[in-house]
N, C-alpha and C positions, 0 to 999 in steps of 0.2 A: 268292649265289650258292653259300654252305656250303649254306643250306639246300637246294638243286636239286638240289644234289648228297648230301645226305643223306637224301632224302625222296622222291629220283625216286619213287617207288611211289604216293607221296601223290598230286606232281603229274600222272604220267602218267593215274593214275582220276581225278583231275579232267579234266583234255583228254578224254580217251572219256565220261564225262560234257554234257562237253559236247555235243559230236560227237552221238550220239547225243539231245542235247534239238532239235537244229536239222539235222537227217536229216530228219524228218517233211516240216518246212517246206520245205527244198530238192527234194524231191520229189514235190512236190504240187503242180510243174509252174510254179511262178513264182511271182508278181507277178502279183493279182489271179485268183488263183486260190479257190476255193469250194469244202466239200464238198454233197453231196449233202444234206442237215443243214441246211448252214446258205440253201441254198437257198430252202428249205423256208419256211425265218422268212421268207424273203425274201420268199417268194409272198405268205403270207401272211399275215405284217403289213404290207407296204407297200408289196402287191399292185405284185409285177416283172415289170418285160416281159418275158418267155422266148421271146426269138429264136434259133428252131433254124437251124443253117448251111449241116447237113448237103445231099445234092439232094435236089428234090425224089422222086425216084423211095425215097427211103432217109425220107425224111419217112414218107413212107405204110407202111413197115413198121412204126410207134411212133414217137406221140413222146409227152414231157407235157405234161395234157392244156392248153388256153389255150396252148399256142407258134406264136407265126407263125414262117413258117418262106421266109424267103432266103434263100437259098444264097452262099456266102461271095463267089461270083464279082462276086455281084452287089448286094453286102452296100451300096459305097459312095453308089450308083443310089436302091436300093431303101428306104433304114434311115428314112433323114430325112422319110419317108409312115407310116413302121411304128411310129415310137417321134416323137413330133412333143419331148416333154419332156426336155429331156436332163440335166437333172435326177433325173431321174426313175432309183433304180436296174434296171439290166437286166445281164438270167443270161442270158451267150449259151452253147452245148449241141450238140455235134456226138456224133458216134460213140464218139470218146476223151477228148475233151476235147488233142486237138493242135490242127485248124484251131479252134479254136471261144479257142486262147489267141493268134492268128492277127489272126481278128477284132475283138478287145478292142485287139488295138491297133490295131487301123482306126478304131473303134471310139472311139476316146480322143483319136484324132487331128481326126474329123469332130467334134471337142467335147462330145460326151458323159462327163458325169464319173463316175456308177458304173455301173462296167458293171466284171461278173464272166465267168470262165470257170468253169464248173464241173466241175471236178478229174474226170476221172473218166467223159464225157461220160455218154453213154444207156448205156456200160454198165457202169457203178458206179451209175447210177438204176436196172438194172432190178436187178442184184446186190443192193441193198439192198429191194427187192422193193416199190417207189413202184410207185403207177399207171403204168397206159403208156395214150395212145386212139390211135384207127387211123387213119387220116385218110379218108373215105367217098368 
């Protein structure tokens, strides 16, 4: 106890650095969130399925190449026909990452094991200057 009292500044610095290390993880959206870079790696190395859970009118304004559009309200009914292999990696995207977090929980309840939500959604994808295609 004397050590903590005598070295309170050192203890404070240690605690502050621990918080600084954990802060990005806490702000990233929670479990199952991945960055745009990690999503690209999954797409290129493991041929991840990209599921865009936005409304069809939002999807038409632009999405990631090869993404399948399944509106979040229809995910439980349509996901099984779109992604048959429940062990294959799947990246869920939406506009900002909020809806895809809910979709992630639903996909996990449906038995999909390697499901990820892209942190920041399509907004982060565009900010990273990654390519977007428009539906015809």
